[in-house]
Each structure stands twice: as C-alpha cells, then as structure tokens.
C-alpha positions as CSV (number, residue, x, y, z in Angstrom):
1,M,0.4,-11.0,9.8
2,F,2.2,-12.5,6.8
3,G,4.7,-14.6,8.8
4,V,7.7,-12.6,7.8
5,N,9.5,-10.6,10.4
6,T,13.1,-10.6,9.2
7,V,15.1,-10.7,6.0
8,K,16.2,-14.2,6.9
9,E,12.6,-15.4,7.0
10,L,11.8,-13.6,3.8
11,R,14.6,-15.3,1.9
12,N,13.2,-18.7,2.8
13,R,9.6,-18.0,1.9
14,N,7.8,-19.6,-1.0
15,V,6.9,-16.7,-3.3
16,E,3.5,-18.0,-4.4
17,S,2.5,-18.8,-0.8
18,L,3.6,-15.3,0.4
19,A,1.7,-13.5,-2.4
20,T,-1.4,-15.6,-1.7
21,K,-1.2,-14.8,2.0
22,M,-0.8,-11.1,1.3
23,E,-3.8,-11.1,-0.9
24,Q,-5.9,-13.0,1.7
25,V,-5.0,-10.6,4.5
26,N,-5.6,-7.6,2.3
27,V,-9.1,-8.9,1.4
28,E,-9.9,-9.3,5.2
29,R,-8.3,-6.1,6.4
30,K,-8.3,-3.8,3.3
31,L,-4.7,-2.6,4.0
32,A,-3.7,-1.6,0.4
33,R,-5.5,-0.3,-2.6
34,Q,-3.2,-2.2,-5.0
35,L,-1.6,-5.6,-4.3
36,S,2.0,-6.3,-5.1
37,T,2.5,-8.4,-8.2
38,L,4.0,-11.9,-8.1
39,K,7.0,-10.4,-9.9
40,T,7.5,-7.8,-7.2
41,V,7.2,-10.4,-4.4
42,T,9.7,-12.6,-6.3
43,D,12.1,-9.6,-6.5
44,W,11.8,-9.0,-2.7
45,V,12.6,-12.7,-2.0
46,E,15.6,-12.7,-4.4
47,Q,16.9,-9.4,-3.0
48,A,16.6,-10.8,0.6
49,K,18.8,-13.8,-0.5
50,D,21.6,-11.4,-1.4
51,L,21.4,-9.3,1.8
52,P,23.6,-10.2,4.8
53,P,21.8,-10.7,8.1
54,K,21.8,-7.6,10.3
55,V,19.7,-8.7,13.3
56,T,21.3,-11.0,15.8
57,Y,19.7,-12.6,18.8
C-alpha cells in the first residue's frame, strides 16, 4: 500500500514522499480519521535507522 514492508525499507524511505503517499492512500480508502504528522513519520524513519534487521530471507 505504501511501499514499506520491512524496517530496512522504512529506514531508506524519503520522509516527505512517504507522508504524501500515506495521505493519498488515506484520501482514496479512508483508512484513518487523523493522518500522522510529518514529524511523526520522520521519527519512524529515524527510529528504523537505529533498529537492527530482524527478518532474514
């Protein structure tokens, strides 16, 4: 849906692009009453950069 399936993918995402995509999908599908702020999405990406990978293929 947003193109993020793992922490590894999240850490490499552009924050503005991800927030915009989340907004677009929410407008289309009405998934959430309140959208995450750019600051919140930025925090997610920054936290993902600090997390070790847990899923291996």
